[in-house]
C-alpha positions in Angstrom: -0.1 0.0 0.0 1.0 3.8 -0.7 -0.3 6.5 1.0 -0.2 10.2 -0.4 -1.3 13.3 1.4 -1.3 16.7 -0.4 -1.1 20.2 1.2 -0.4 23.4 0.0 -3.6 24.4 -1.6 -5.2 27.8 -1.3 -6.4 31.0 -2.7 -4.1 33.3 -4.9 -4.7 36.2 -7.3 -3.7 35.5 -10.8 0.0 35.7 -11.6 0.8 34.5 -7.9 2.4 31.4 -7.0 1.7 28.5 -5.0 3.7 25.2 -4.0 1.6 22.0 -3.4 3.5 19.3 -1.5 2.7 15.5 -1.5 4.0 13.4 1.3 4.3 9.9 0.1 4.6 6.4 2.6 4.3 3.1 2.2 5.7 0.4 0.1 6.9 2.5 -3.0 9.9 1.7 -5.3 11.9 2.9 -7.8 9.4 1.6 -10.5 6.9 4.3 -9.4 5.9 7.6 -10.7 4.0 10.3 -8.8 1.7 12.4 -10.7 -0.3 15.4 -10.1 -3.7 15.8 -11.7 -6.4 18.3 -11.4 -10.2 18.1 -11.4 -12.9 20.7 -11.7 -16.7 20.0 -11.3 -18.1 18.4 -14.4 -15.0 17.7 -16.0 -12.3 14.6 -15.9 -9.4 14.7 -13.8 -6.7 16.0 -15.8 -2.7 15.3 -16.1 -0.6 18.2 -14.8 2.7 16.9 -14.3 4.8 14.0 -12.8 8.3 13.0 -11.4 9.8 9.5 -11.1 10.3 8.2 -8.0 14.2 8.6 -8.3 13.6 12.1 -9.2 15.6 12.2 -12.3 12.9 12.7 -14.7 9.8 15.2 -14.6 7.0 15.6 -17.1 4.4 18.4 -17.6 1.5 18.8 -19.3 1.0 21.4 -22.2 -1.2 23.6 -20.4 1.3 24.1 -17.4 4.5 23.8 -19.2 6.8 26.8 -18.3 4.7 27.7 -15.3 4.7 24.7 -13.3 7.5 22.5 -12.1 7.3 19.1 -10.4 10.3 17.8 -8.5 11.1 15.5 -5.7 12.9 16.0 -2.4 14.2 12.3 -1.8 15.7 12.9 1.6 12.0 13.4 2.7 10.0 11.4 0.3 7.9 14.4 -0.9 6.8 15.3 -4.3 6.2 19.1 -4.9 4.4 21.2 -7.6 5.7 24.7 -7.8 2.7 26.6 -9.9 4.0 30.3 -11.0 2.1 32.7 -13.2 -1.2 31.1 -12.1 -4.3 31.8 -14.2 -7.8 31.6 -13.2 -8.2 28.3 -15.4 -5.8 26.6 -12.9 -8.2 26.6 -10.2 -9.3 23.0 -9.4 -8.7 20.5 -6.6 -5.2 19.2 -7.2 -4.3 15.3 -6.5 -1.4 13.4 -6.5 -1.1 9.8 -7.5 1.3 7.0 -7.6 1.7 4.9 -10.7 3.6 1.5 -10.1 3.8 0.8 -13.9 6.2 3.5 -14.8 8.4 2.4 -17.4 10.5 5.3 -17.9 11.2 7.1 -21.2 11.2 10.7 -22.2 7.4 10.9 -22.9 4.8 10.1 -19.9 1.3 11.5 -20.0 -0.9 9.0 -18.1 -4.6 8.7 -17.7 -5.9 8.9 -14.3 -7.5 5.4 -14.9 -3.4 4.3 -14.6 -2.9 5.5 -11.2 -3.0 2.8 -8.5 -3.0 5.1 -5.5 -4.5 8.6 -4.7 -4.5 11.3 -2.5 -7.5 12.9 -1.3 -6.9 16.3 -2.9 -6.2 20.0 -2.0 -8.2 23.1 -3.3 -6.6 25.8 -5.5 -8.8 28.7 -6.0 -7.3 31.8 -8.5 -9.1 35.0 -8.7 -8.6 37.5 -11.5 
């Protein structure tokens, strides 16, 4: 079992920044990736970014490239999502999730169905 707990959500004005944290515990190994998804009411969960468990590779969805950065602190088993230049359309509940079938490579754009474990989410609101 793998447990994920998100924190760091809140309210921010457009153009501002937030950093989300995802503390990961349990039986997680080098073959995992940890991803961030977001969801607004009435829509499916959208892939945002991911980092492999070794912290050596990071991936970002097109809507957030150049503004968001996923990273991992190996000393604390924590995955971060640094969000800069926030836009009103970034407002959502943000979830972190673990994928036990990560296979590496330069391209990683998972569906939410591929995730094995989920956190409960943290709310981000962005005012214009």
